[in-house]
C-alpha positions as CSV (number, residue, x, y, z in Angstrom):
1,M,-5.9,-7.5,18.0
2,A,-3.7,-10.4,18.9
3,S,-0.9,-9.8,21.3
4,S,1.2,-12.8,20.3
5,H,3.9,-12.8,17.7
6,S,2.8,-16.3,16.6
7,N,0.1,-17.7,14.5
8,N,-2.6,-19.9,16.0
9,D,-0.5,-23.0,15.3
10,G,2.4,-21.5,17.2
11,T,4.6,-20.6,14.2
12,D,6.2,-17.2,14.0
13,Q,4.4,-14.6,11.9
14,V,7.8,-13.3,10.6
15,L,10.6,-15.9,9.9
16,I,14.2,-14.7,10.0
17,Q,17.1,-16.4,8.2
18,E,20.7,-15.3,8.5
19,Y,23.2,-15.8,5.6
20,G,26.5,-14.0,6.3
21,S,25.7,-10.2,6.2
22,T,22.2,-10.8,4.6
23,R,19.0,-11.1,6.5
24,V,16.0,-12.8,4.9
25,L,12.6,-11.8,6.5
26,T,9.6,-13.9,5.4
27,L,6.0,-12.9,6.2
28,N,4.4,-16.1,7.5
29,R,0.7,-15.9,7.5
30,P,0.0,-17.8,4.2
31,R,-3.6,-18.7,5.1
32,Q,-4.3,-15.0,5.5
33,L,-2.3,-14.1,2.4
34,N,0.3,-12.6,4.8
35,A,-2.1,-9.9,5.9
36,L,-0.1,-7.5,8.0
37,S,-1.1,-8.0,11.7
38,F,-0.1,-5.7,14.6
39,P,2.4,-8.2,15.9
40,M,4.0,-8.5,12.5
41,I,4.3,-4.7,12.3
42,M,6.0,-4.6,15.7
43,E,8.4,-7.4,14.9
44,L,9.4,-5.9,11.6
45,L,9.9,-2.5,13.3
46,K,12.1,-4.2,15.9
47,K,14.2,-6.0,13.3
48,F,14.6,-3.0,10.9
49,V,15.8,-0.8,13.7
50,A,18.2,-3.4,15.0
51,Y,19.6,-4.3,11.5
52,E,20.2,-0.7,10.6
53,K,22.5,-0.3,13.6
54,D,24.2,-3.6,13.2
55,P,27.4,-3.2,11.1
56,N,27.4,-7.0,10.4
57,V,24.1,-6.6,8.5
58,K,24.4,-5.2,5.0
59,L,21.3,-6.3,3.0
60,L,17.7,-7.2,3.8
61,I,15.5,-9.4,1.7
62,L,11.8,-9.3,2.3
63,K,9.4,-11.9,0.9
64,G,6.1,-13.7,1.7
65,K,5.3,-17.3,2.2
66,G,2.8,-18.9,-0.1
67,R,0.9,-17.2,-3.0
68,A,1.1,-13.7,-1.6
69,F,3.8,-11.2,-0.6
70,C,1.3,-9.4,1.5
71,A,-2.4,-8.8,0.7
72,G,-2.5,-5.7,2.9
73,G,-2.9,-4.5,6.5
74,D,-5.3,-6.6,8.6
75,V,-7.9,-3.8,8.4
76,A,-10.7,-6.3,9.3
77,A,-9.0,-6.8,12.7
78,V,-8.7,-3.0,13.1
79,A,-12.4,-2.5,12.4
80,H,-13.4,-5.5,14.6
81,S,-11.3,-4.3,17.5
82,V,-13.0,-0.9,17.5
83,I,-16.5,-2.5,17.2
84,E,-15.7,-4.9,20.1
85,V,-14.8,-2.0,22.4
86,V,-18.0,-0.2,21.5
87,I,-20.2,-3.3,22.2
88,F,-18.6,-4.6,25.3
89,F,-17.1,-1.6,27.0
90,H,-18.9,1.4,25.6
91,A,-15.6,3.3,25.5
92,S,-15.6,6.7,24.0
93,G,-11.9,6.5,22.9
94,N,-12.3,3.2,21.1
95,W,-11.0,4.6,17.8
96,T,-7.5,5.0,19.3
97,L,-7.0,1.2,19.1
98,G,-7.1,1.4,15.3
99,A,-5.1,4.6,15.4
100,H,-2.3,2.8,17.3
101,F,-2.2,0.2,14.5
102,F,-1.8,2.8,11.8
103,W,0.7,4.9,13.8
104,N,3.1,2.0,14.0
105,E,2.5,0.8,10.4
106,F,3.3,4.3,9.1
107,I,6.4,4.6,11.2
108,L,7.6,1.3,9.7
109,N,6.8,2.6,6.2
110,Y,8.8,5.7,6.9
111,L,11.7,3.7,8.2
112,I,11.7,1.6,5.0
113,A,11.5,4.6,2.8
114,T,14.6,6.2,4.5
115,Y,16.5,3.1,5.3
116,R,20.3,3.3,5.2
117,K,20.8,-0.2,3.9
118,P,19.4,-1.7,0.7
119,Q,16.2,-3.8,0.9
120,V,15.2,-6.2,-1.9
121,S,11.5,-7.1,-1.9
122,I,10.5,-10.3,-3.7
123,L,7.0,-9.7,-5.2
124,D,6.1,-13.2,-6.3
125,G,2.3,-13.0,-5.7
126,I,-0.3,-10.6,-4.3
127,V,0.9,-7.1,-3.3
128,M,-1.9,-4.9,-2.0
129,G,-2.4,-2.1,0.4
130,G,-0.1,-2.6,3.4
131,G,2.0,-5.0,1.3
132,A,2.9,-2.0,-1.0
133,G,3.9,-0.1,2.1
134,L,6.5,-2.7,3.0
135,S,7.9,-3.0,-0.5
136,I,7.4,0.0,-2.9
137,H,9.1,2.3,-0.4
138,G,12.2,0.1,-0.5
139,R,15.2,0.4,-2.8
140,F,14.7,-2.7,-5.0
141,R,11.3,-4.3,-5.9
142,V,11.5,-7.5,-7.9
143,A,8.2,-8.6,-9.5
144,T,7.5,-11.9,-11.2
145,E,4.9,-13.2,-13.6
146,K,2.8,-14.1,-10.5
147,A,2.8,-10.6,-9.1
148,I,-0.6,-8.9,-8.7
149,F,-0.5,-5.3,-7.4
150,A,-3.5,-3.2,-6.4
151,M,-4.6,-0.5,-4.0
152,P,-8.2,-1.5,-3.6
153,E,-9.0,0.7,-0.6
154,T,-11.8,2.9,-2.2
155,S,-13.9,-0.3,-2.5
156,L,-13.5,-0.8,1.2
157,G,-14.5,2.7,2.3
158,L,-10.9,3.6,3.0
159,F,-8.2,5.3,0.8
160,P,-4.7,4.2,-0.4
161,D,-2.7,4.9,2.7
162,I,0.8,3.8,3.7
163,G,2.2,6.8,1.9
164,A,0.7,5.7,-1.4
165,S,-0.1,9.3,-2.4
166,Y,3.7,9.7,-2.6
167,F,4.5,7.0,-5.0
168,L,1.1,7.0,-6.9
169,S,1.5,10.7,-7.7
170,R,4.9,10.0,-9.2
171,L,3.8,7.3,-11.7
172,P,3.7,8.4,-15.4
173,G,1.0,11.0,-16.1
174,S,-2.2,10.3,-14.3
175,F,-1.7,6.6,-14.1
176,G,-1.5,7.0,-10.3
177,E,-5.0,8.5,-10.1
178,Y,-6.2,5.6,-12.3
179,V,-4.6,2.9,-10.0
180,G,-5.6,4.6,-6.7
181,L,-9.2,5.5,-7.6
182,T,-10.2,2.3,-9.4
183,G,-8.2,-0.3,-7.4
184,A,-7.0,-1.7,-10.8
185,R,-4.9,-4.8,-10.7
186,L,-1.5,-4.6,-12.3
187,D,0.7,-7.6,-13.3
188,G,4.4,-7.9,-13.1
189,P,5.2,-6.4,-16.5
190,E,2.9,-3.5,-15.8
191,M,4.6,-2.9,-12.5
192,L,7.9,-2.8,-14.2
193,A,6.7,-0.5,-17.0
194,C,5.2,2.1,-14.6
195,G,8.0,2.0,-12.1
196,L,6.4,0.3,-9.2
197,A,8.9,-2.6,-9.7
198,T,12.6,-2.0,-10.4
199,H,13.2,-5.5,-11.9
200,F,11.3,-8.4,-13.4
201,V,12.6,-11.8,-12.6
202,P,10.8,-15.0,-13.6
203,S,9.7,-17.0,-10.5
204,M,11.8,-20.0,-11.6
205,K,14.9,-17.9,-11.1
206,L,14.1,-16.6,-7.6
207,A,16.0,-19.3,-5.7
208,L,19.1,-18.5,-7.7
209,L,18.7,-14.8,-7.3
210,E,18.3,-15.2,-3.5
211,E,21.3,-17.4,-3.3
212,A,23.4,-14.9,-5.2
213,L,22.2,-12.0,-3.0
214,T,23.1,-13.8,0.2
215,K,26.7,-13.9,-1.0
216,V,27.2,-10.2,-2.0
217,D,28.5,-9.1,1.5
218,T,27.9,-5.4,0.7
219,S,25.5,-2.5,1.0
220,D,26.6,-1.0,-2.2
221,H,23.5,-0.3,-4.4
222,F,25.4,-0.7,-7.7
223,S,26.7,-4.1,-6.7
224,I,23.3,-5.3,-5.6
225,C,21.6,-3.9,-8.7
226,S,24.1,-5.7,-10.9
227,V,23.4,-9.0,-9.2
228,I,19.6,-8.6,-9.7
229,D,20.2,-7.5,-13.3
230,R,21.8,-10.9,-14.1
231,F,18.5,-12.6,-13.4
232,S,16.1,-10.0,-14.7
233,N,14.2,-9.7,-18.0
234,N,12.7,-6.9,-20.0
235,V,9.1,-7.9,-20.5
236,P,6.4,-6.1,-22.6
237,V,3.0,-5.3,-21.3
238,K,0.0,-6.9,-22.8
239,E,-1.8,-5.0,-25.7
240,S,-4.9,-4.9,-23.6
241,S,-3.2,-3.2,-20.7
242,A,-4.4,0.2,-19.6
243,F,-0.8,1.3,-19.6
244,K,-0.9,1.1,-23.3
245,S,-3.5,3.8,-23.2
246,L,-1.7,6.4,-21.2
247,D,-3.0,9.1,-23.5
248,V,-6.6,8.2,-22.6
249,I,-5.8,7.8,-18.9
250,D,-4.2,11.2,-18.9
251,K,-7.2,12.8,-20.7
252,C,-9.7,11.3,-18.2
253,F,-7.9,11.1,-14.9
254,S,-6.4,14.5,-15.1
255,K,-9.8,16.1,-14.7
256,E,-10.4,18.2,-11.6
257,T,-13.1,16.2,-9.9
258,V,-14.1,12.5,-9.6
259,E,-17.4,13.4,-11.3
260,E,-15.6,14.8,-14.3
261,I,-13.3,11.8,-14.4
262,L,-16.2,9.5,-14.5
263,S,-18.0,11.5,-17.2
264,S,-14.9,11.6,-19.3
265,L,-14.5,7.8,-19.1
266,E,-18.2,7.3,-20.0
267,L,-17.7,9.5,-23.1
268,E,-14.6,7.4,-24.0
269,A,-16.6,4.2,-23.6
270,V,-19.1,5.3,-26.3
271,N,-16.4,5.0,-29.0
272,A,-14.0,2.6,-27.4
273,A,-14.4,-1.1,-26.5
274,D,-11.4,-1.3,-24.2
275,E,-12.2,-3.5,-21.3
276,W,-10.1,-1.4,-18.9
277,I,-12.4,1.6,-19.5
278,K,-15.5,-0.5,-18.7
279,G,-13.8,-1.9,-15.6
280,A,-12.7,1.6,-14.4
281,I,-16.3,2.9,-14.7
282,Q,-17.7,0.0,-12.8
283,S,-15.1,0.3,-10.1
284,L,-15.7,4.0,-9.6
285,K,-19.5,3.5,-9.4
286,K,-19.1,0.7,-6.8
287,A,-16.6,2.5,-4.6
288,S,-17.3,4.7,-1.6
289,P,-18.0,8.3,-2.9
290,M,-16.4,9.8,0.2
291,S,-13.3,7.6,-0.3
292,L,-13.0,8.6,-3.9
293,K,-13.0,12.3,-3.1
294,I,-10.4,11.8,-0.3
295,T,-8.2,9.7,-2.5
296,L,-8.1,12.1,-5.5
297,R,-7.2,15.0,-3.2
298,A,-4.6,13.0,-1.4
299,I,-2.8,11.9,-4.6
300,R,-2.9,15.4,-6.0
301,E,-1.4,16.8,-2.8
302,G,1.2,14.1,-2.8
303,R,2.9,15.5,-5.9
304,T,4.3,18.3,-3.9
305,Q,4.8,16.5,-0.6
306,G,7.7,14.3,0.7
307,I,7.1,10.8,2.0
308,G,7.0,12.0,5.6
309,Q,4.3,14.6,4.8
310,C,2.3,12.0,3.0
311,L,2.4,9.6,6.0
312,I,1.4,12.4,8.4
313,K,-1.5,13.3,6.1
314,D,-2.5,9.6,6.0
315,Y,-2.5,9.3,9.7
316,R,-4.9,12.3,10.0
317,L,-7.2,10.8,7.4
318,C,-7.2,7.4,9.1
319,C,-8.0,8.9,12.5
320,H,-10.9,10.9,11.1
321,I,-12.2,7.7,9.4
322,L,-11.9,5.6,12.6
323,R,-13.8,8.3,14.5
324,K,-16.7,8.0,12.0
325,E,-17.0,11.8,12.0
326,A,-18.8,12.2,8.7
327,S,-19.1,8.7,7.3
328,K,-19.0,5.1,8.5
329,D,-18.0,3.8,5.1
330,F,-14.8,2.0,6.3
331,F,-16.8,-0.1,8.8
332,E,-19.5,-0.7,6.2
333,G,-17.0,-1.8,3.6
334,C,-15.3,-4.2,6.1
335,R,-18.8,-5.7,6.8
336,A,-19.8,-6.1,3.2
337,L,-16.5,-7.3,1.7
338,L,-14.5,-8.9,4.6
339,V,-16.9,-10.1,7.3
340,V,-20.5,-10.8,6.0
341,K,-19.2,-10.7,2.4
342,D,-22.5,-9.9,0.8
343,K,-20.5,-7.5,-1.5
344,N,-23.3,-4.9,-1.2
345,P,-22.0,-2.0,0.9
346,K,-24.4,0.8,1.7
347,W,-22.3,3.9,1.3
348,E,-23.1,7.2,3.1
349,P,-23.3,9.6,1.4
350,S,-24.4,7.3,-1.4
351,R,-23.5,9.6,-4.4
352,L,-20.6,11.7,-5.4
353,D,-22.8,14.8,-5.6
354,L,-23.9,14.4,-2.0
355,V,-20.3,14.6,-0.7
356,D,-19.7,18.0,1.0
357,D,-16.4,19.5,0.0
358,K,-16.1,21.1,3.5
359,V,-16.4,17.6,5.0
360,V,-13.6,16.4,2.8
361,D,-11.5,19.4,3.9
362,N,-12.0,18.4,7.5
363,Y,-10.6,15.0,6.9
364,F,-7.2,16.6,6.0
365,S,-7.2,18.8,9.2
366,A,-5.9,18.0,12.7
367,V,-8.2,15.9,14.8
368,D,-10.2,17.9,17.4
369,D,-9.3,15.8,20.5
370,A,-7.2,16.9,23.5
371,N,-5.4,13.5,23.6
372,W,-4.7,13.3,19.9
373,E,-1.4,14.3,18.2
374,D,0.0,14.3,14.7
375,L,2.1,11.3,13.6
376,R,5.6,11.8,15.0
377,L,8.2,10.4,12.6
378,P,11.7,9.4,13.8
379,A,14.5,11.8,13.0
380,R,16.5,10.6,9.9
381,P,19.3,13.2,9.6
382,G,21.2,13.4,6.4
383,L,18.8,11.1,4.5
384,S,16.7,11.7,1.4
385,F,14.4,9.4,-0.6
386,K,13.7,9.5,-4.3
387,Y,11.1,7.3,-5.7
388,G,11.3,5.6,-9.1
389,S,14.9,4.8,-9.5
390,K,16.9,1.6,-9.0
391,L,19.8,3.6,-7.5
């Protein structure tokens, strides 16, 4: 992974602008859809820590340059770095390079989720994976008509990490299972309807919104919310949206196992012509069976866990995956979708019924390595976090 905080052309990967007591942080890798690199994570960590201590900073605005907020963590770089060490150095501890990436990313996610000052994330484009970790955990999430949200990790042999099992499990009914298992894409109105976004603001009003926010000179959540409210609209979801079929989603995605969920969807497809049902079936059949099993369990556990517990769980899962203990699906998914791009991953195990429940259990356990430790989250005394509310 790169050690520089700049892009190849010398520009900074995170741009900082100061307006009175407001700081605007812009993710600046537009050619890579602002994929979250290790230098970006470390720069954001540095800034968030400094701004929280600085009494002159009262509000943070986070946005992306170009057509994406952030398309996710740079997982291809993580996989590539691990593979490089194996090829050139034959190192047994190579997986720790990727673990270091996830360790710092999850610390950043936790800091955002428990931040003492309000953060406004402008979601005017693609918001996926790691991009959700930077925004959904924050206080205010402003979506536009250009927003596209997804957690597509199961198609990559991974799982929705960045504490996603915390916020997905708190979406209405079983909508979180639907989004997490299928990688379904949601638009701005759908994000607002299900609670992933706190506001919907047309993109043509964003410049005016940002200008207004730079003048608030306060950390008061009510005041900031009232400013955003002036520019926001209530927008209906499309009739074809899966969110319009929450009863069907709850019926199917509340089943105990992935196999039962898939069977239930196939039964629904016999009598219904809804495109989202067909899309969900196709996505489940294309995804990594191991990833689907891990994801379902993670979301179900997330309903009774705090954000810190979810991130500690995610770190365990990531370390097991990087160690290739039972499956190499993450590396195969990166090869098929991000590197070679033949879009034909060979999953192992290849079918849901071949996934051993005991192996899945092991993914959620501590890693058996003398040099390994659980994710250590920074102390945040006196702070609590509640998802799903503007205030």
